[in-house]
C-alpha positions in Angstrom: 0.1 0.1 -0.1 2.8 2.4 1.0 4.5 1.7 -2.4 1.4 2.6 -4.4 1.0 5.9 -2.6 4.6 6.7 -3.2 4.2 6.1 -6.6 1.1 8.1 -7.2 2.7 11.1 -5.1 5.5 10.9 -7.4 3.2 11.3 -10.4 1.9 14.5 -8.9 3.6 17.2 -10.5 4.0 20.8 -8.5 2.4 23.6 -10.1 0.2 26.5 -9.4 -2.0 26.6 -6.0 -4.4 23.5 -6.2 -3.2 22.5 -9.8 -1.4 19.3 -10.8 -0.9 16.4 -13.5 -0.8 12.5 -13.3 0.7 10.3 -15.7 -1.5 8.4 -18.1 -1.2 4.6 -18.7 1.4 5.3 -21.8 3.4 7.7 -19.9 1.6 10.8 -21.3 1.0 13.6 -18.8 -2.9 14.5 -18.4 -3.9 17.4 -16.6 -6.2 16.8 -13.6 -7.2 20.4 -13.5 -8.2 23.0 -15.6 -5.2 24.9 -17.2 -3.8 27.4 -14.6 -5.1 31.0 -15.0 -3.2 33.9 -13.8 -4.2 37.3 -12.6 -4.5 39.1 -15.9 -6.2 36.1 -17.6 -8.8 36.5 -15.0 -9.0 40.0 -15.6 -9.6 39.5 -19.4 -12.5 37.1 -18.5 -13.9 39.8 -16.4 -13.6 42.3 -19.2 -15.2 40.0 -21.8 -18.2 39.5 -19.3 -18.5 43.3 -18.7 -18.7 44.0 -22.3 -21.7 41.5 -22.4 -23.3 43.3 -19.6 -22.5 46.7 -21.3 -24.3 45.4 -24.3 -27.4 44.7 -22.1 -27.4 47.5 -19.6 -25.5 50.2 -21.9 -23.2 51.3 -19.1 -19.7 51.0 -19.8 -18.6 51.5 -16.2 -19.4 47.6 -15.5 -16.4 46.5 -17.8 -14.0 47.8 -15.1 -16.2 46.5 -12.3 -16.6 43.0 -13.7 -12.7 43.2 -14.2 -12.2 44.1 -10.8 -14.5 41.2 -9.4 -12.6 38.7 -11.5 -9.2 39.3 -9.8 -10.7 40.4 -6.6 -10.3 36.8 -5.1 -6.5 36.5 -5.8 -5.7 40.3 -4.4 -7.4 39.6 -1.2 -7.0 35.8 -0.7 -3.4 35.3 -1.4 -1.9 38.0 0.6 -4.6 37.1 3.3 -3.9 33.7 3.4 -0.2 33.3 2.7 0.8 36.3 4.7 -1.7 37.4 7.5 -2.9 33.8 8.1 0.4 32.1 6.9 0.6 30.4 10.6 -2.9 29.1 10.3 -4.5 28.5 6.9 -1.6 29.4 4.6 -3.6 28.9 1.4 -4.6 31.5 -1.1 -8.1 30.1 -2.1 -10.4 31.0 1.1 -13.2 33.5 1.7 -13.3 35.3 -1.6 -12.9 32.0 -3.5 -16.1 30.7 -1.7 -19.8 30.7 -2.3 -20.6 32.3 0.9 -18.8 35.7 0.1 -20.1 35.4 -3.4 -23.8 35.1 -2.3 -23.3 38.1 0.0 -22.2 40.3 -2.8 -24.9 38.9 -5.1 -27.5 39.6 -2.8 -26.2 43.2 -2.2 -26.0 43.6 -5.7 -29.8 42.6 -6.4 -30.9 44.7 -3.5 -28.9 47.8 -5.1 -30.5 47.2 -8.3 -33.8 46.6 -7.0 -33.9 50.2 -5.3 -31.5 52.0 -7.0 -31.1 50.5 -10.4 -27.5 50.3 -10.2 -25.9 47.0 -11.7 -22.3 47.5 -10.8 -22.2 45.2 -7.8 -24.0 42.6 -10.0 -21.1 43.1 -12.3 -18.6 42.4 -9.6 -20.4 39.5 -8.6 -20.3 37.9 -12.1 -16.5 38.4 -12.3 -16.0 36.7 -8.9 -18.1 33.9 -10.2 -15.9 33.5 -13.3 -13.0 33.2 -11.0 -14.3 30.6 -9.0 -15.3 29.0 -12.1 -11.7 28.9 -13.8 -10.0 28.1 -10.5 -12.4 24.8 -10.4 -13.5 25.5 -6.8 -15.6 22.6 -6.8 -12.8 20.4 -6.6 -12.1 22.1 -3.2 -15.5 21.8 -1.4 -14.1 22.6 2.3 -13.3 26.3 1.2 -15.8 26.3 -1.8 -18.8 25.7 0.7 -17.1 27.3 3.7 -18.2 27.2 6.6 -21.0 24.6 5.8 -18.3 21.8 5.6 -16.2 22.8 8.6 -13.3 25.0 9.1 -10.6 25.8 6.8 -7.8 22.8 6.6 -4.2 24.2 7.2 -1.9 23.8 4.1 1.7 23.6 4.2 3.6 26.1 1.8 7.4 27.3 1.8 7.6 30.7 3.5 8.7 32.2 0.4 5.5 30.7 -1.7 3.6 34.1 -1.9 6.7 35.9 -3.4 7.7 33.2 -5.6 4.2 32.8 -7.2 4.0 36.7 -7.8 7.6 36.5 -9.5 6.3 33.3 -11.5 3.2 35.2 -12.8 5.4 38.2 -13.7 7.6 35.8 -15.7 4.6 34.3 -17.7 4.7 35.6 -21.4 0.9 35.2 -21.6 0.4 37.8 -18.6 2.7 40.5 -20.4 0.4 39.8 -23.6 -2.8 40.3 -21.5 -1.4 43.3 -19.9 -1.0 44.8 -23.4 -4.3 43.8 -24.4 -6.1 44.9 -21.6 -4.2 48.3 -21.7 -5.4 48.6 -25.5 -8.9 47.6 -24.5 -9.2 50.1 -21.8 -7.9 53.0 -23.8 -10.4 51.9 -26.7 -13.4 51.7 -24.2 -12.7 54.5 -22.2 -11.1 57.1 -24.7 -13.5 59.8 -23.7 -12.4 59.6 -19.9 -8.8 59.6 -21.0 -9.3 62.6 -23.4 -10.9 64.6 -20.4 -7.9 63.4 -18.2 -5.5 64.5 -20.6 -7.3 67.9 -21.2 -7.0 68.3 -17.2 -3.2 67.3 -17.4 -2.5 70.2 -19.8 -4.1 73.0 -17.9 -1.5 75.1 -16.3 -2.9 74.9 -12.5 -2.9 71.0 -12.9 0.7 71.2 -14.2 1.8 73.3 -11.2 0.2 70.9 -8.8 2.0 67.9 -10.6 5.2 69.5 -10.2 5.0 70.4 -6.6 3.9 67.0 -6.0 6.9 65.5 -7.8 9.2 68.0 -5.9 7.9 66.5 -2.6 8.1 63.1 -3.4 11.9 63.7 -4.6 12.7 65.4 -1.4 11.4 62.8 0.5 13.4 60.1 -1.5 16.5 62.3 -0.8 15.7 62.6 3.0 15.2 58.8 3.2 18.2 58.1 1.4 20.4 60.4 3.3 18.9 59.0 6.5 20.1 55.7 5.4 23.7 56.5 4.2 24.4 58.3 7.6 
């Protein structure tokens, strides 16, 4: 029995949190989870969802909100789980990857739409739902249905896992491709807002404020650097 477990464990390839691959009968590696999606890949899915909602509701602001919802689980859960709760849970798919928080946000979104006719929070909920779907959270029922199936289990990751995962995502060519694609989409979709911002930027009063702010930043950097050198 122990030897079989050792063989099974050796077939598990380390990868992104909650992902892995097992060996097929003919030595072909078969994925046992969905293809790992990183932060900007989730954001791209959220943007596509936002575009669909915009076509229905006619409000371009929901695109950014849906994109925010699509990345919110990782932005909150990973630092929370691997840094703040490293001594207890040490896992990056916890509260905002679960149905409880999603249900609360969805309920608040429905109430906001019912009484104020604002669809923004529903767009956030739609983005969060897409994140949970592409993370295959049904494969992690304790975290997905928390707290119905008991407390969150403790996972064991290295102390540098969070920062290593950040560097691993930065090293992904697909993430850089999504970055330029998302920047281009936002520049096109929010071109009116950008034109307004650029018009304010060229105003003399705004330039004076910007120069003053940059001067303060430089002085603060010099003060900190001088203190470190002395």
